[in-house]
C-alpha positions, 0 to 999 in steps of 0.5 A: 548446546546440541553436541555432535558424537565427537563432543564438539558443537556446531555453530553456523554463521550466514551473511554476506561480505562481512563474513570474510572478517569472521572467517580469517578471525576464526583462523586466529582463535580456533585453537582456543575453542576446540569444542566448537565447530564453526561453519560459514555460509555465504548467501551470495554464493553462485549456487544459491543465486538464480540463473540469468533470466530467471527474473527478466533478462538480467540477474537482480542488481544486488546479489545481497537481496533475497530477490536474487536467491533461489530460496528453495535451494537455500532453504534446503541447504540451511535444513541441513543444519536444523538438527545440529546447529546450536547457534546460528549467527546472522550478519547480512546487508552490512554494507548499506550504511557505507553504500549510502554515505559514499553515493549521490552528490551533495544535493541528497540530504542526510535526512533523506539518506537515513529515511531511505537507508532505514526503509531498505534495511528493514525491508531487506532484514525482514525478508532474510529473517522470514527465511531463517527464523522459522528454521532456527527459532531461538538459536538465531542471533543477529550481529550488527555491522561494523562501525564506519571508518572515521578517517576520510584520507584512509577511505580515499587511499583504501577505496577497495570494492566501493572505489567506483562509488567513491569516485562518483559520489560525494563522500560524506563527513565522519559524523554524517557517516556515523549517523547512517551507521546508527540509522542502520543499527536502529532498523535492524534492532527494530526488525529483530524486535519484531521477529523476536530475534536477540542482537549480539552486541559488538565488543567495546574494543572494536570501537575507537574512542569516537565510536568509529571502527578501531584503527587496528580492525581496519582492513588494508586496502578496503574502505568498509570491511574489517580485518581479522582482528575485528572478526576475532574480537566479535567471535570471542564476544559472540561464542560466549553469549547465550542468546536464550537469555539475551546475555553477551560477553562482558563487553562494556556495550548495552544489550537488551534482552528479547523475549524469544518465547512463541507469541501469537504475532511471531512469524506473521507476514510483513503486512500485519505489522505497521512498521514493515507495512507502512513506516518503512515503505515509501508513500507510492509502495504501500499496498494494502491488499491482502488475498483478493477474493477474486480477479477481474478477467479481461473477458469479464463485463465490468460495470461501475457506479457510486460517487465521483471517485468511481469515475476514475476507476471506470476510465482506467479500466477502459484505458487498460483494455478491459470490457468496461460495460457501457449500456447507454451512450454506447456509440459516443466517444468515451470522453463524451459519455455522461459520467464515465459510468456504465449507464446514465444514472449520474452520481449514486452517493448512498447505498439507498440510492443505489437500492432504489435505482434497482427497485425502479429498474425492475418495477419494484418502486415507482416514485411520486415525484418524477420531474423537477422544474428548473430555474430556466423553465426546463425539466430534469429528472429528480434522480439524475438532475445533471445528466441531460445539460439542456433538460427537457421541454415537458414532464412527459419527456423526462418521463420517456427518458427515464423509462429508456434509462431504466431499461438500460439499467435493467439490462446492465444489472442482468448482464454484468460480470463484476459490479464496482460500487463506490460508497460516497455519502451517508447524507441525503435528502429524501421525499416524506411522501414515499421515501425516495432519495435524491442525489442532490437536495431539491432546489440545487439543480432543479425543483423546490425544497419544501420542508413538508415534503422533503427531509434530511437523512444521515444513515447509520452504519446499520442502515447502509448495511441493511440497504446493501444487503437488500440490494445484493440479494436482489441482484443475485435473483436476476444475476446469480453469477455477479461479483461485486467490489466495494470501495469507499470514496476517499473524497470529504463532504463538500458541505454538510447539513448535519449541524456538525463541523464539516470535518467531523461530519466527513469522518462519521460518514466515511467511518459508517461506510467503511464499517458497512462495506467490511460487514457485507464483505464478510457476509457475502461470498461474492463481495470484495472490499477494495481499499481505495480509501486507505490508500488515499487517506492513510498516514503514509500518504501525509496528505500528499494525495489531495489537491490544494483544496485538501479535498480533490484527489490528485493524478498521483493518488489515482495512479496509486489506486489503480496500480494496486487495483490492477496488480491485485484484482486483475488477471493482468497485473502488469498491465499499464493503467495509464490515465486516458483523458478526454481528446485521447491525445497521444502525448502521454506527458501532456495527458498526465498534465491535463488530467492533473489540472482537470482532477476537480472538473469531474462531473461530481454533482456534489460540487454544486453545493459549493457554488451556491450560498445555502441561504439562497436555497428555496426553503419554506 
């Protein structure tokens, strides 16, 4: 113990409303502890709260939340105790289980209330411990909240501060209220373990025989707080505790020692722990972006390319008022532009296809095959077979259109500020003659498959990395200031030619692309990875972001991705990334419905494979 010159030991108690029972309890027993100087610090005191207007026009709704507190003022006062407080007891947010039990109507199930309570408690406790633990280390001890009152009659006759809540809500039965308290205690214990902070168990004599608050510990006129008898008993137990060894006074209740030694994970931020970053957060609240490399400015010219999922990004950026770069179809309304990309290249699924697009635009590569004959007698471009729905009458027309297109692509690469590329696949078909890769297999949208002239490729992670590396080096030659954002499409393969189950093939493809994106983002100072893949497919989403086909990404999933993108990667995090659909309806409710229904109708060439029986493809 750290003793003061007068020989007394200072102890500090910090918390919220449940401190009241400990204050009056101390008055009953302080004469028995003349060697202890006990200080109480109410974390919701006005001197710590942010002034009105500090966060919008209103003070945060709960004074017990960290968001309501001026952390610098609080930390300054707490630092005054760091040199002489031998122990710091923490009792914060103790009433959350009661609020969950008293509020809402009967339609809210116990399971739902417990899930929400555990998330809120974990988040709040983690915030408080991030303030307290670095200051006091192993001197910190957490006290659990008082158990609930069993008698419904007592609660209704003594509603106290929660009278309005009780009057408006449906009071849950005693067993359910106890289950909520137990859930809160579990959540507190879990956070305490992660921060290596021990728990001070309540003594057995504050509990009834059924595990509720003992009758002599009830506070008259109050449905949730305990009285001075409770406070005295808890303090007697806590004052005899030695948190450094994980021991409490004999109380007949279990206590599990916690190792408070420093370790590499102590004090890490929430995003480093699965339970804090994923388990205790609502699906829509998961944000896996940490320290973005750069932010996209409103003045930046942003170009996009990649798989079909990249179309969502371009749509939302333009809808949010960013300078989405369009070098072809510039006069057409956004809803009529081809594929919602910056140029009319269609879907670019593989890194090899992107590299070859650059090489073709700058004259480094001229493929031998320049046109495919379609079943209707028209011709199409093998490298964007679906861009011109009507096709072309002659091969020379295809070549002229390609030349015009490549000039626009060349301009795009030279003038863009930010390039967003979504990696989609590792599988593709290529020419055996010159290595040219196609977005679709010959025979699907045009041309004819010939096993002697065409081959199936399934790139390794190393090959994808090498292709991206070559592309980035070449891009730097023509545009040294270009910044790049890499993403991986969460959309599974619609079909595979790899002789594996499509699920296994999808898993390999996405894993290889993700590894390549990671290696490139680590190797290049101007490249950032954005986790759209993780947001959609992570366990937190539970498959909710996929449509009935378990493949198409829903509007809610796209909304989540773009909300995270706008808040972390742009310089206007508060900007509304509202979805915009064809027709530019001003009825936003209608827009949402239309987009949800049309999500699978994006111009994704890959889906063509599902419209044909693979056995009918011309193979020879």
